[in-house]
Predicted model as a PDB file, atoms N, CA, C, CB and O in Angstrom, pLDDT in the B-factor column:
MODEL        1                                                                  
ATOM      1  N   UNK A   1      32.299  17.948  24.224  1.00 58.00           N  
ATOM      2  CA  UNK A   1      31.139  17.065  25.731  1.00 58.00           C  
ATOM      3  C   UNK A   1      31.048  16.450  24.659  1.00 58.00           C  
ATOM      4  CB  UNK A   1      29.438  17.701  26.799  1.00 58.00           C  
ATOM      5  O   UNK A   1      30.881  16.924  23.536  1.00 58.00           O  
ATOM      6  N   UNK A   2      31.240  14.486  25.226  1.00 69.00           N  
ATOM      7  CA  UNK A   2      31.072  14.023  24.301  1.00 69.00           C  
ATOM      8  C   UNK A   2      29.340  13.916  24.564  1.00 69.00           C  
ATOM      9  CB  UNK A   2      32.041  12.857  24.090  1.00 69.00           C  
ATOM     10  O   UNK A   2      28.616  14.337  25.466  1.00 69.00           O  
ATOM     11  N   UNK A   3      29.078  13.132  23.296  1.00 74.00           N  
ATOM     12  CA  UNK A   3      27.357  12.695  22.875  1.00 74.00           C  
ATOM     13  C   UNK A   3      27.470  11.507  23.237  1.00 74.00           C  
ATOM     14  CB  UNK A   3      26.702  12.755  21.220  1.00 74.00           C  
ATOM     15  O   UNK A   3      28.494  10.957  22.832  1.00 74.00           O  
ATOM     16  N   UNK A   4      26.782  10.896  23.863  1.00 92.00           N  
ATOM     17  CA  UNK A   4      26.710   9.028  23.523  1.00 92.00           C  
ATOM     18  C   UNK A   4      25.390   9.081  22.881  1.00 92.00           C  
ATOM     19  CB  UNK A   4      26.674   7.705  25.117  1.00 92.00           C  
ATOM     20  O   UNK A   4      24.467   9.877  23.057  1.00 92.00           O  
ATOM     21  N   UNK A   5      25.512   7.866  21.945  1.00 95.00           N  
ATOM     22  CA  UNK A   5      24.553   8.087  20.864  1.00 95.00           C  
ATOM     23  C   UNK A   5      23.085   6.419  21.897  1.00 95.00           C  
ATOM     24  CB  UNK A   5      25.720   7.614  18.571  1.00 95.00           C  
ATOM     25  O   UNK A   5      23.405   5.884  22.958  1.00 95.00           O  
ATOM     26  N   UNK A   6      22.173   6.187  21.384  1.00 97.00           N  
ATOM     27  CA  UNK A   6      21.621   5.135  22.177  1.00 97.00           C  
ATOM     28  C   UNK A   6      21.751   4.292  22.229  1.00 97.00           C  
ATOM     29  CB  UNK A   6      20.881   4.916  22.248  1.00 97.00           C  
ATOM     30  O   UNK A   6      22.262   3.902  21.179  1.00 97.00           O  
ATOM     31  N   UNK A   7      21.589   3.453  22.974  1.00 96.00           N  
ATOM     32  CA  UNK A   7      21.713   1.571  23.497  1.00 96.00           C  
ATOM     33  C   UNK A   7      21.861   0.637  22.523  1.00 96.00           C  
ATOM     34  CB  UNK A   7      20.350   0.892  24.227  1.00 96.00           C  
ATOM     35  O   UNK A   7      22.313   1.175  21.512  1.00 96.00           O  
ATOM     36  N   UNK A   8      21.702  -0.370  22.403  1.00 96.00           N  
ATOM     37  CA  UNK A   8      21.428  -1.508  21.454  1.00 96.00           C  
ATOM     38  C   UNK A   8      20.123  -1.277  22.090  1.00 96.00           C  
ATOM     39  CB  UNK A   8      22.273  -3.103  21.474  1.00 96.00           C  
ATOM     40  O   UNK A   8      19.481  -0.444  21.451  1.00 96.00           O  
ATOM     41  N   UNK A   9      19.832  -1.487  22.580  1.00 97.00           N  
ATOM     42  CA  UNK A   9      18.247  -1.698  23.008  1.00 97.00           C  
ATOM     43  C   UNK A   9      17.136  -1.083  22.564  1.00 97.00           C  
ATOM     44  CB  UNK A   9      18.046  -1.464  24.196  1.00 97.00           C  
ATOM     45  O   UNK A   9      15.977  -1.368  22.264  1.00 97.00           O  
ATOM     46  N   UNK A  10      17.774  -0.249  22.612  1.00 97.00           N  
ATOM     47  CA  UNK A  10      16.947   1.888  21.619  1.00 97.00           C  
ATOM     48  C   UNK A  10      16.841   1.268  20.262  1.00 97.00           C  
ATOM     49  CB  UNK A  10      18.582   4.029  21.359  1.00 97.00           C  
ATOM     50  O   UNK A  10      15.780   0.879  19.774  1.00 97.00           O  
ATOM     51  N   UNK A  11      17.833   1.214  19.774  1.00 97.00           N  
ATOM     52  CA  UNK A  11      18.290   1.199  18.060  1.00 97.00           C  
ATOM     53  C   UNK A  11      17.549  -0.175  18.015  1.00 97.00           C  
ATOM     54  CB  UNK A  11      20.322   1.180  17.484  1.00 97.00           C  
ATOM     55  O   UNK A  11      17.123  -0.348  16.873  1.00 97.00           O  
ATOM     56  N   UNK A  12      17.320  -0.946  18.631  1.00 97.00           N  
ATOM     57  CA  UNK A  12      17.024  -2.207  18.162  1.00 97.00           C  
ATOM     58  C   UNK A  12      15.029  -2.009  18.245  1.00 97.00           C  
ATOM     59  CB  UNK A  12      17.942  -3.589  19.351  1.00 97.00           C  
ATOM     60  O   UNK A  12      14.172  -2.513  17.519  1.00 97.00           O  
ATOM     61  N   UNK A  13      14.894  -1.104  19.405  1.00 97.00           N  
ATOM     62  CA  UNK A  13      13.134  -0.382  19.274  1.00 97.00           C  
ATOM     63  C   UNK A  13      12.272   0.004  18.776  1.00 97.00           C  
ATOM     64  CB  UNK A  13      12.781   0.265  19.501  1.00 97.00           C  
ATOM     65  O   UNK A  13      11.071  -0.113  18.536  1.00 97.00           O  
ATOM     66  N   UNK A  14      13.982   1.032  18.519  1.00 98.00           N  
ATOM     67  CA  UNK A  14      13.316   2.157  17.189  1.00 98.00           C  
ATOM     68  C   UNK A  14      13.114   0.750  15.586  1.00 98.00           C  
ATOM     69  CB  UNK A  14      15.188   4.022  16.621  1.00 98.00           C  
ATOM     70  O   UNK A  14      12.348   0.427  14.679  1.00 98.00           O  
ATOM     71  N   UNK A  15      14.098   0.490  16.056  1.00 98.00           N  
ATOM     72  CA  UNK A  15      13.966  -0.196  14.178  1.00 98.00           C  
ATOM     73  C   UNK A  15      13.452  -1.268  14.285  1.00 98.00           C  
ATOM     74  CB  UNK A  15      15.386  -0.576  13.176  1.00 98.00           C  
ATOM     75  O   UNK A  15      13.851  -2.136  13.509  1.00 98.00           O  
ATOM     76  N   UNK A  16      12.452  -1.600  15.209  1.00 98.00           N  
ATOM     77  CA  UNK A  16      11.334  -3.302  15.034  1.00 98.00           C  
ATOM     78  C   UNK A  16      10.559  -1.938  14.771  1.00 98.00           C  
ATOM     79  CB  UNK A  16      10.718  -4.914  16.736  1.00 98.00           C  
ATOM     80  O   UNK A  16       9.795  -2.279  13.867  1.00 98.00           O  
ATOM     81  N   UNK A  17      10.387  -1.037  14.941  1.00 97.00           N  
ATOM     82  CA  UNK A  17       9.001  -0.836  15.052  1.00 97.00           C  
ATOM     83  C   UNK A  17       9.034   0.111  14.025  1.00 97.00           C  
ATOM     84  CB  UNK A  17       8.377  -0.406  16.438  1.00 97.00           C  
ATOM     85  O   UNK A  17       8.009   0.784  13.919  1.00 97.00           O  
ATOM     86  N   UNK A  18      10.268   0.422  12.959  1.00 97.00           N  
ATOM     87  CA  UNK A  18       9.839   1.344  12.023  1.00 97.00           C  
ATOM     88  C   UNK A  18      10.010   0.380  10.738  1.00 97.00           C  
ATOM     89  CB  UNK A  18      10.719   2.804  12.037  1.00 97.00           C  
ATOM     90  O   UNK A  18       9.412   0.632   9.691  1.00 97.00           O  
ATOM     91  N   UNK A  19      10.764  -0.611  10.861  1.00 97.00           N  
ATOM     92  CA  UNK A  19      10.293  -2.548  10.521  1.00 97.00           C  
ATOM     93  C   UNK A  19       9.228  -2.909  10.374  1.00 97.00           C  
ATOM     94  CB  UNK A  19      10.507  -3.623  11.511  1.00 97.00           C  
ATOM     95  O   UNK A  19       8.998  -3.131   9.186  1.00 97.00           O  
ATOM     96  N   UNK A  20       8.142  -3.150  11.230  1.00 97.00           N  
ATOM     97  CA  UNK A  20       6.898  -3.425  11.076  1.00 97.00           C  
ATOM     98  C   UNK A  20       6.464  -2.711  11.115  1.00 97.00           C  
ATOM     99  CB  UNK A  20       6.368  -4.034  11.553  1.00 97.00           C  
ATOM    100  O   UNK A  20       5.403  -3.326  11.012  1.00 97.00           O  
ATOM    101  N   UNK A  21       6.053  -1.404  11.206  1.00 96.00           N  
ATOM    102  CA  UNK A  21       5.090  -0.504  11.628  1.00 96.00           C  
ATOM    103  C   UNK A  21       5.065   0.350   9.771  1.00 96.00           C  
ATOM    104  CB  UNK A  21       5.741   0.594  13.339  1.00 96.00           C  
ATOM    105  O   UNK A  21       4.265   0.253   8.840  1.00 96.00           O  
ATOM    106  N   UNK A  22       6.080   0.960   9.912  1.00 97.00           N  
ATOM    107  CA  UNK A  22       6.491   2.064   9.156  1.00 97.00           C  
ATOM    108  C   UNK A  22       7.018   1.306   7.761  1.00 97.00           C  
ATOM    109  CB  UNK A  22       7.671   2.999  10.002  1.00 97.00           C  
ATOM    110  O   UNK A  22       6.148   1.489   6.910  1.00 97.00           O  
ATOM    111  N   UNK A  23       8.023   0.593   7.265  1.00 96.00           N  
ATOM    112  CA  UNK A  23       8.399   0.757   6.548  1.00 96.00           C  
ATOM    113  C   UNK A  23       7.778  -0.394   5.779  1.00 96.00           C  
ATOM    114  CB  UNK A  23       9.504   1.044   6.749  1.00 96.00           C  
ATOM    115  O   UNK A  23       8.534  -0.554   4.821  1.00 96.00           O  
ATOM    116  N   UNK A  24       6.963  -1.125   5.716  1.00 95.00           N  
ATOM    117  CA  UNK A  24       6.229  -1.922   4.835  1.00 95.00           C  
ATOM    118  C   UNK A  24       4.558  -1.164   4.248  1.00 95.00           C  
ATOM    119  CB  UNK A  24       6.054  -3.390   5.753  1.00 95.00           C  
ATOM    120  O   UNK A  24       3.562  -1.687   3.749  1.00 95.00           O  
ATOM    121  N   UNK A  25       4.951   0.484   4.665  1.00 93.00           N  
ATOM    122  CA  UNK A  25       4.351   1.388   3.933  1.00 93.00           C  
ATOM    123  C   UNK A  25       4.757   2.380   3.346  1.00 93.00           C  
ATOM    124  CB  UNK A  25       3.677   1.744   4.396  1.00 93.00           C  
ATOM    125  O   UNK A  25       4.436   2.533   2.168  1.00 93.00           O  
ATOM    126  N   UNK A  26       5.456   3.187   3.907  1.00 95.00           N  
ATOM    127  CA  UNK A  26       6.572   4.162   3.818  1.00 95.00           C  
ATOM    128  C   UNK A  26       7.688   3.826   3.374  1.00 95.00           C  
ATOM    129  CB  UNK A  26       6.872   4.669   4.860  1.00 95.00           C  
ATOM    130  O   UNK A  26       8.519   4.486   3.999  1.00 95.00           O  
ATOM    131  N   UNK A  27       8.434   2.843   2.283  1.00 94.00           N  
ATOM    132  CA  UNK A  27       9.599   2.437   2.440  1.00 94.00           C  
ATOM    133  C   UNK A  27      11.255   3.289   3.200  1.00 94.00           C  
ATOM    134  CB  UNK A  27       9.622   2.110   1.148  1.00 94.00           C  
ATOM    135  O   UNK A  27      12.272   3.023   3.841  1.00 94.00           O  
ATOM    136  N   UNK A  28      10.508   4.440   2.517  1.00 97.00           N  
ATOM    137  CA  UNK A  28      11.379   5.734   2.165  1.00 97.00           C  
ATOM    138  C   UNK A  28      11.573   6.382   3.967  1.00 97.00           C  
ATOM    139  CB  UNK A  28      10.276   7.073   0.806  1.00 97.00           C  
ATOM    140  O   UNK A  28      12.433   6.920   4.665  1.00 97.00           O  
ATOM    141  N   UNK A  29      10.333   5.957   4.057  1.00 97.00           N  
ATOM    142  CA  UNK A  29      10.570   6.862   5.979  1.00 97.00           C  
ATOM    143  C   UNK A  29      11.731   6.702   6.297  1.00 97.00           C  
ATOM    144  CB  UNK A  29       9.729   6.206   7.533  1.00 97.00           C  
ATOM    145  O   UNK A  29      12.115   7.734   6.847  1.00 97.00           O  
ATOM    146  N   UNK A  30      12.690   5.789   6.240  1.00 97.00           N  
ATOM    147  CA  UNK A  30      13.942   5.975   7.711  1.00 97.00           C  
ATOM    148  C   UNK A  30      15.138   6.541   6.665  1.00 97.00           C  
ATOM    149  CB  UNK A  30      14.605   3.988   8.829  1.00 97.00           C  
ATOM    150  O   UNK A  30      16.041   7.279   7.057  1.00 97.00           O  
ATOM    151  N   UNK A  31      15.018   6.136   5.447  1.00 97.00           N  
ATOM    152  CA  UNK A  31      16.285   6.387   5.092  1.00 97.00           C  
ATOM    153  C   UNK A  31      16.124   8.259   5.238  1.00 97.00           C  
ATOM    154  CB  UNK A  31      16.684   5.591   3.406  1.00 97.00           C  
ATOM    155  O   UNK A  31      17.177   8.837   5.511  1.00 97.00           O  
ATOM    156  N   UNK A  32      14.797   9.181   5.052  1.00 97.00           N  
ATOM    157  CA  UNK A  32      15.291  10.144   5.476  1.00 97.00           C  
ATOM    158  C   UNK A  32      14.995  11.323   7.062  1.00 97.00           C  
ATOM    159  CB  UNK A  32      15.133  10.583   4.354  1.00 97.00           C  
ATOM    160  O   UNK A  32      15.200  12.489   7.398  1.00 97.00           O  
ATOM    161  N   UNK A  33      14.249   9.720   7.755  1.00 97.00           N  
ATOM    162  CA  UNK A  33      14.452   9.910   8.594  1.00 97.00           C  
ATOM    163  C   UNK A  33      16.036  10.181   9.398  1.00 97.00           C  
ATOM    164  CB  UNK A  33      13.754   9.192   8.780  1.00 97.00           C  
ATOM    165  O   UNK A  33      16.380  10.919  10.322  1.00 97.00           O  
ATOM    166  N   UNK A  34      16.862   9.052   8.418  1.00 97.00           N  
ATOM    167  CA  UNK A  34      18.080   9.550   8.755  1.00 97.00           C  
ATOM    168  C   UNK A  34      18.933  10.174   8.393  1.00 97.00           C  
ATOM    169  CB  UNK A  34      18.537   9.071   8.946  1.00 97.00           C  
ATOM    170  O   UNK A  34      20.041  10.480   8.833  1.00 97.00           O  
ATOM    171  N   UNK A  35      18.221  10.430   7.296  1.00 97.00           N  
ATOM    172  CA  UNK A  35      19.405  12.207   6.832  1.00 97.00           C  
ATOM    173  C   UNK A  35      18.515  13.486   7.214  1.00 97.00           C  
ATOM    174  CB  UNK A  35      19.819  12.547   4.558  1.00 97.00           C  
ATOM    175  O   UNK A  35      18.979  14.595   6.952  1.00 97.00           O  
ATOM    176  N   UNK A  36      17.139  13.371   7.878  1.00 95.00           N  
ATOM    177  CA  UNK A  36      17.370  14.852   8.719  1.00 95.00           C  
ATOM    178  C   UNK A  36      17.904  14.758  10.344  1.00 95.00           C  
ATOM    179  CB  UNK A  36      15.766  15.701   8.792  1.00 95.00           C  
ATOM    180  O   UNK A  36      17.775  15.696  11.131  1.00 95.00           O  
ATOM    181  N   UNK A  37      18.575  13.344  10.717  1.00 95.00           N  
ATOM    182  CA  UNK A  37      18.960  13.406  11.862  1.00 95.00           C  
ATOM    183  C   UNK A  37      20.389  13.502  11.401  1.00 95.00           C  
ATOM    184  CB  UNK A  37      18.487  12.332  12.792  1.00 95.00           C  
ATOM    185  O   UNK A  37      21.204  13.555  12.322  1.00 95.00           O  
ATOM    186  N   UNK A  38      21.049  13.548   9.735  1.00 95.00           N  
ATOM    187  CA  UNK A  38      22.747  12.775   9.589  1.00 95.00           C  
ATOM    188  C   UNK A  38      23.021  12.355  10.563  1.00 95.00           C  
ATOM    189  CB  UNK A  38      24.038  13.549   9.272  1.00 95.00           C  
ATOM    190  O   UNK A  38      23.218  12.974  11.608  1.00 95.00           O  
ATOM    191  N   UNK A  39      23.082  11.137  10.359  1.00 96.00           N  
ATOM    192  CA  UNK A  39      23.422  10.040  10.734  1.00 96.00           C  
ATOM    193  C   UNK A  39      23.682   9.256  10.486  1.00 96.00           C  
ATOM    194  CB  UNK A  39      23.145   9.734  11.072  1.00 96.00           C  
ATOM    195  O   UNK A  39      24.785   9.287  11.031  1.00 96.00           O  
ATOM    196  N   UNK A  40      23.623   7.767   9.749  1.00 96.00           N  
ATOM    197  CA  UNK A  40      24.117   6.818   9.085  1.00 96.00           C  
ATOM    198  C   UNK A  40      23.167   5.593   9.315  1.00 96.00           C  
ATOM    199  CB  UNK A  40      25.513   6.639   9.461  1.00 96.00           C  
ATOM    200  O   UNK A  40      22.551   5.039   8.405  1.00 96.00           O  
ATOM    201  N   UNK A  41      23.121   5.251  10.579  1.00 96.00           N  
ATOM    202  CA  UNK A  41      21.592   4.491  11.399  1.00 96.00           C  
ATOM    203  C   UNK A  41      21.261   4.961  12.119  1.00 96.00           C  
ATOM    204  CB  UNK A  41      21.445   3.321  12.040  1.00 96.00           C  
ATOM    205  O   UNK A  41      21.609   6.051  12.571  1.00 96.00           O  
ATOM    206  N   UNK A  42      20.115   3.936  12.587  1.00 96.00           N  
ATOM    207  CA  UNK A  42      19.904   4.179  13.796  1.00 96.00           C  
ATOM    208  C   UNK A  42      20.336   3.647  14.996  1.00 96.00           C  
ATOM    209  CB  UNK A  42      19.005   4.154  13.831  1.00 96.00           C  
ATOM    210  O   UNK A  42      19.612   3.555  15.987  1.00 96.00           O  
ATOM    211  N   UNK A  43      21.760   3.209  14.931  1.00 96.00           N  
ATOM    212  CA  UNK A  43      22.106   3.239  16.250  1.00 96.00           C  
ATOM    213  C   UNK A  43      23.421   4.606  16.641  1.00 96.00           C  
ATOM    214  CB  UNK A  43      22.636   1.584  16.536  1.00 96.00           C  
ATOM    215  O   UNK A  43      24.153   4.638  17.630  1.00 96.00           O  
ATOM    216  N   UNK A  44      23.365   5.506  15.610  1.00 96.00           N  
ATOM    217  CA  UNK A  44      24.443   6.703  16.128  1.00 96.00           C  
ATOM    218  C   UNK A  44      23.707   7.670  16.144  1.00 96.00           C  
ATOM    219  CB  UNK A  44      25.733   7.093  15.293  1.00 96.00           C  
ATOM    220  O   UNK A  44      24.022   8.857  16.066  1.00 96.00           O  
ATOM    221  N   UNK A  45      22.526   7.132  16.262  1.00 97.00           N  
ATOM    222  CA  UNK A  45      21.709   8.652  17.285  1.00 97.00           C  
ATOM    223  C   UNK A  45      21.578   9.309  18.616  1.00 97.00           C  
ATOM    224  CB  UNK A  45      20.528   8.605  17.343  1.00 97.00           C  
ATOM    225  O   UNK A  45      20.828   8.652  19.338  1.00 97.00           O  
ATOM    226  N   UNK A  46      22.026  10.324  19.160  1.00 96.00           N  
ATOM    227  CA  UNK A  46      22.518  11.214  19.858  1.00 96.00           C  
ATOM    228  C   UNK A  46      21.322  10.622  21.294  1.00 96.00           C  
ATOM    229  CB  UNK A  46      22.459  12.938  19.028  1.00 96.00           C  
ATOM    230  O   UNK A  46      20.150  10.979  21.179  1.00 96.00           O  
ATOM    231  N   UNK A  47      21.711   9.757  22.543  1.00 95.00           N  
ATOM    232  CA  UNK A  47      21.220   9.559  23.505  1.00 95.00           C  
ATOM    233  C   UNK A  47      20.003  10.208  23.811  1.00 95.00           C  
ATOM    234  CB  UNK A  47      21.997   9.691  24.212  1.00 95.00           C  
ATOM    235  O   UNK A  47      18.885   9.744  24.035  1.00 95.00           O  
ATOM    236  N   UNK A  48      20.502  11.569  23.774  1.00 95.00           N  
ATOM    237  CA  UNK A  48      19.583  13.403  23.959  1.00 95.00           C  
ATOM    238  C   UNK A  48      18.308  12.882  22.952  1.00 95.00           C  
ATOM    239  CB  UNK A  48      20.770  15.403  22.966  1.00 95.00           C  
ATOM    240  O   UNK A  48      17.368  12.396  23.582  1.00 95.00           O  
ATOM    241  N   UNK A  49      18.210  12.905  22.020  1.00 95.00           N  
ATOM    242  CA  UNK A  49      17.342  12.282  21.043  1.00 95.00           C  
ATOM    243  C   UNK A  49      16.641  11.164  20.908  1.00 95.00           C  
ATOM    244  CB  UNK A  49      17.816  12.201  20.251  1.00 95.00           C  
ATOM    245  O   UNK A  49      15.850  11.036  19.974  1.00 95.00           O  
ATOM    246  N   UNK A  50      16.834  10.230  21.801  1.00 97.00           N  
ATOM    247  CA  UNK A  50      16.245   9.235  21.991  1.00 97.00           C  
ATOM    248  C   UNK A  50      14.680   9.847  21.732  1.00 97.00           C  
ATOM    249  CB  UNK A  50      16.674   8.600  23.356  1.00 97.00           C  
ATOM    250  O   UNK A  50      14.304   9.955  20.564  1.00 97.00           O  
ATOM    251  N   UNK A  51      14.096  10.103  22.444  1.00 97.00           N  
ATOM    252  CA  UNK A  51      12.694  10.477  22.775  1.00 97.00           C  
ATOM    253  C   UNK A  51      12.045  10.553  21.494  1.00 97.00           C  
ATOM    254  CB  UNK A  51      12.542  11.820  23.576  1.00 97.00           C  
ATOM    255  O   UNK A  51      11.364   9.811  20.787  1.00 97.00           O  
ATOM    256  N   UNK A  52      12.560  11.862  21.448  1.00 97.00           N  
ATOM    257  CA  UNK A  52      12.050  12.931  20.578  1.00 97.00           C  
ATOM    258  C   UNK A  52      11.818  11.740  18.964  1.00 97.00           C  
ATOM    259  CB  UNK A  52      13.495  14.544  20.458  1.00 97.00           C  
ATOM    260  O   UNK A  52      10.938  11.977  18.137  1.00 97.00           O  
ATOM    261  N   UNK A  53      12.647  10.717  18.854  1.00 98.00           N  
ATOM    262  CA  UNK A  53      12.794  10.149  17.566  1.00 98.00           C  
ATOM    263  C   UNK A  53      11.833   9.353  17.769  1.00 98.00           C  
ATOM    264  CB  UNK A  53      14.060   9.552  17.111  1.00 98.00           C  
ATOM    265  O   UNK A  53      11.015   9.148  16.872  1.00 98.00           O  
ATOM    266  N   UNK A  54      11.704   8.535  19.409  1.00 98.00           N  
ATOM    267  CA  UNK A  54      10.411   7.809  19.421  1.00 98.00           C  
ATOM    268  C   UNK A  54       9.119   8.270  19.282  1.00 98.00           C  
ATOM    269  CB  UNK A  54      10.320   7.261  20.397  1.00 98.00           C  
ATOM    270  O   UNK A  54       8.229   7.552  18.826  1.00 98.00           O  
ATOM    271  N   UNK A  55       8.861   9.914  19.795  1.00 98.00           N  
ATOM    272  CA  UNK A  55       8.243  10.611  19.015  1.00 98.00           C  
ATOM    273  C   UNK A  55       8.167  10.917  17.706  1.00 98.00           C  
ATOM    274  CB  UNK A  55       8.326  11.278  19.359  1.00 98.00           C  
ATOM    275  O   UNK A  55       7.899  12.114  17.604  1.00 98.00           O  
ATOM    276  N   UNK A  56       8.229  10.620  17.111  1.00 97.00           N  
ATOM    277  CA  UNK A  56       8.861  11.326  15.770  1.00 97.00           C  
ATOM    278  C   UNK A  56       8.356   9.727  15.290  1.00 97.00           C  
ATOM    279  CB  UNK A  56      10.940  12.020  15.649  1.00 97.00           C  
ATOM    280  O   UNK A  56       8.227   9.793  14.067  1.00 97.00           O  
ATOM    281  N   UNK A  57       8.056   8.468  15.710  1.00 98.00           N  
ATOM    282  CA  UNK A  57       8.445   7.163  15.099  1.00 98.00           C  
ATOM    283  C   UNK A  57       6.598   6.949  14.773  1.00 98.00           C  
ATOM    284  CB  UNK A  57       9.493   5.806  16.380  1.00 98.00           C  
ATOM    285  O   UNK A  57       5.942   6.804  13.741  1.00 98.00           O  
ATOM    286  N   UNK A  58       6.127   7.052  16.771  1.00 98.00           N  
ATOM    287  CA  UNK A  58       5.374   6.568  16.590  1.00 98.00           C  
ATOM    288  C   UNK A  58       4.034   7.405  15.938  1.00 98.00           C  
ATOM    289  CB  UNK A  58       5.398   5.986  17.587  1.00 98.00           C  
ATOM    290  O   UNK A  58       2.966   7.014  15.467  1.00 98.00           O  
ATOM    291  N   UNK A  59       4.609   8.692  16.139  1.00 98.00           N  
ATOM    292  CA  UNK A  59       3.414  10.186  15.505  1.00 98.00           C  
ATOM    293  C   UNK A  59       3.075   9.097  13.745  1.00 98.00           C  
ATOM    294  CB  UNK A  59       4.855  12.723  15.043  1.00 98.00           C  
ATOM    295  O   UNK A  59       1.989   8.629  13.402  1.00 98.00           O  
ATOM    296  N   UNK A  60       4.299   9.006  13.047  1.00 97.00           N  
ATOM    297  CA  UNK A  60       4.227   8.623  12.045  1.00 97.00           C  
ATOM    298  C   UNK A  60       3.380   7.061  11.945  1.00 97.00           C  
ATOM    299  CB  UNK A  60       5.535   8.760  11.655  1.00 97.00           C  
ATOM    300  O   UNK A  60       2.364   6.997  11.252  1.00 97.00           O  
ATOM    301  N   UNK A  61       3.858   5.907  12.646  1.00 97.00           N  
ATOM    302  CA  UNK A  61       3.184   5.628  12.889  1.00 97.00           C  
ATOM    303  C   UNK A  61       1.267   5.566  12.565  1.00 97.00           C  
ATOM    304  CB  UNK A  61       3.776   5.900  13.490  1.00 97.00           C  
ATOM    305  O   UNK A  61       0.590   5.088  11.656  1.00 97.00           O  
ATOM    306  N   UNK A  62       0.943   6.317  13.834  1.00 96.00           N  
ATOM    307  CA  UNK A  62      -0.103   7.123  14.127  1.00 96.00           C  
ATOM    308  C   UNK A  62      -0.867   7.335  12.680  1.00 96.00           C  
ATOM    309  CB  UNK A  62       0.432   8.480  14.847  1.00 96.00           C  
ATOM    310  O   UNK A  62      -1.830   6.873  12.068  1.00 96.00           O  
ATOM    311  N   UNK A  63      -0.136   8.032  12.565  1.00 95.00           N  
ATOM    312  CA  UNK A  63      -0.473   8.998  10.830  1.00 95.00           C  
ATOM    313  C   UNK A  63      -0.933   8.277   9.992  1.00 95.00           C  
ATOM    314  CB  UNK A  63       0.786   9.635   9.898  1.00 95.00           C  
ATOM    315  O   UNK A  63      -2.017   8.491   9.448  1.00 95.00           O  
ATOM    316  N   UNK A  64       0.095   6.937   9.656  1.00 94.00           N  
ATOM    317  CA  UNK A  64       0.282   5.680   9.055  1.00 94.00           C  
ATOM    318  C   UNK A  64      -1.412   4.893   9.506  1.00 94.00           C  
ATOM    319  CB  UNK A  64       1.911   4.846   9.798  1.00 94.00           C  
ATOM    320  O   UNK A  64      -1.457   4.043   8.617  1.00 94.00           O  
ATOM    321  N   UNK A  65      -2.141   4.790   9.956  1.00 92.00           N  
ATOM    322  CA  UNK A  65      -2.817   3.897  10.637  1.00 92.00           C  
ATOM    323  C   UNK A  65      -4.191   4.453  10.312  1.00 92.00           C  
ATOM    324  CB  UNK A  65      -2.406   3.762  12.135  1.00 92.00           C  
ATOM    325  O   UNK A  65      -5.259   3.919  10.013  1.00 92.00           O  
ATOM    326  N   UNK A  66      -3.762   5.821  10.487  1.00 92.00           N  
ATOM    327  CA  UNK A  66      -5.430   7.528  10.264  1.00 92.00           C  
ATOM    328  C   UNK A  66      -5.858   7.041   8.678  1.00 92.00           C  
ATOM    329  CB  UNK A  66      -4.505  10.246  10.095  1.00 92.00           C  
ATOM    330  O   UNK A  66      -6.903   6.646   8.161  1.00 92.00           O  
ATOM    331  N   UNK A  67      -4.283   7.322   8.138  1.00 89.00           N  
ATOM    332  CA  UNK A  67      -4.776   6.729   5.915  1.00 89.00           C  
ATOM    333  C   UNK A  67      -4.907   5.527   6.181  1.00 89.00           C  
ATOM    334  CB  UNK A  67      -3.337   6.796   4.209  1.00 89.00           C  
ATOM    335  O   UNK A  67      -6.112   5.290   6.267  1.00 89.00           O  
ATOM    336  N   UNK A  68      -4.173   4.438   6.397  1.00 82.00           N  
ATOM    337  CA  UNK A  68      -4.982   3.541   6.483  1.00 82.00           C  
ATOM    338  C   UNK A  68      -6.417   3.076   6.714  1.00 82.00           C  
ATOM    339  CB  UNK A  68      -4.568   3.246   6.937  1.00 82.00           C  
ATOM    340  O   UNK A  68      -6.971   2.262   5.975  1.00 82.00           O  
ATOM    341  N   UNK A  69      -7.007   3.654   7.813  1.00 82.00           N  
ATOM    342  CA  UNK A  69      -8.595   3.401   8.114  1.00 82.00           C  
ATOM    343  C   UNK A  69      -9.548   4.772   7.500  1.00 82.00           C  
ATOM    344  CB  UNK A  69      -8.831   3.251  10.025  1.00 82.00           C  
ATOM    345  O   UNK A  69     -10.693   4.985   7.898  1.00 82.00           O  
ATOM    346  N   UNK A  70      -8.805   5.678   6.413  1.00 81.00           N  
ATOM    347  CA  UNK A  70      -9.337   6.724   5.612  1.00 81.00           C  
ATOM    348  C   UNK A  70      -9.400   5.625   4.406  1.00 81.00           C  
ATOM    349  CB  UNK A  70      -8.357   8.258   5.429  1.00 81.00           C  
ATOM    350  O   UNK A  70     -10.575   5.425   4.095  1.00 81.00           O  
ATOM    351  N   UNK A  71      -8.949   5.248   4.031  1.00 75.00           N  
ATOM    352  CA  UNK A  71      -8.614   4.382   2.527  1.00 75.00           C  
ATOM    353  C   UNK A  71      -9.460   3.437   2.904  1.00 75.00           C  
ATOM    354  CB  UNK A  71      -6.948   3.734   2.082  1.00 75.00           C  
ATOM    355  O   UNK A  71      -9.767   2.765   1.920  1.00 75.00           O  
ATOM    356  N   UNK A  72      -9.872   3.149   3.670  1.00 71.00           N  
ATOM    357  CA  UNK A  72     -11.093   1.980   3.798  1.00 71.00           C  
ATOM    358  C   UNK A  72     -12.610   2.007   3.552  1.00 71.00           C  
ATOM    359  CB  UNK A  72     -11.132   1.590   5.057  1.00 71.00           C  
ATOM    360  O   UNK A  72     -13.367   1.306   2.882  1.00 71.00           O  
ATOM    361  N   UNK A  73     -12.843   3.584   4.717  1.00 67.00           N  
ATOM    362  CA  UNK A  73     -14.012   4.182   4.235  1.00 67.00           C  
ATOM    363  C   UNK A  73     -14.382   4.420   3.344  1.00 67.00           C  
ATOM    364  CB  UNK A  73     -14.232   4.896   4.475  1.00 67.00           C  
ATOM    365  O   UNK A  73     -14.086   5.526   2.892  1.00 67.00           O  
ATOM    366  N   UNK A  74     -15.338   3.428   2.487  1.00 67.00           N  
ATOM    367  CA  UNK A  74     -15.952   3.517   0.843  1.00 67.00           C  
ATOM    368  C   UNK A  74     -16.757   4.564   0.507  1.00 67.00           C  
ATOM    369  CB  UNK A  74     -16.852   2.349   0.423  1.00 67.00           C  
ATOM    370  O   UNK A  74     -17.604   4.214  -0.316  1.00 67.00           O  
ATOM    371  N   UNK A  75     -16.822   5.628   0.799  1.00 62.00           N  
ATOM    372  CA  UNK A  75     -17.693   7.018   0.350  1.00 62.00           C  
ATOM    373  C   UNK A  75     -16.643   8.697   0.957  1.00 62.00           C  
ATOM    374  CB  UNK A  75     -19.685   6.866   1.470  1.00 62.00           C  
ATOM    375  O   UNK A  75     -17.093   9.821   0.733  1.00 62.00           O  
TER     376      UNK A  75                                                      
ENDMDL                                                                          
END                                                                             
């Protein structure tokens, strides 16, 4: 069975999310994510993993936002 990779558009979307929302705070996250997926770059992500990957990215962004809020609480 041929497994197709995600589209250029999907790859850019995930890449942008990671670069703007995750990488500034957690620079090693993308590298770890690619290792978990056993791929060299986002472009190689199998298309059937796109929704899953997007959930992972969004979950990480939510976690970082929560952590940021926790950090700003003075007590």
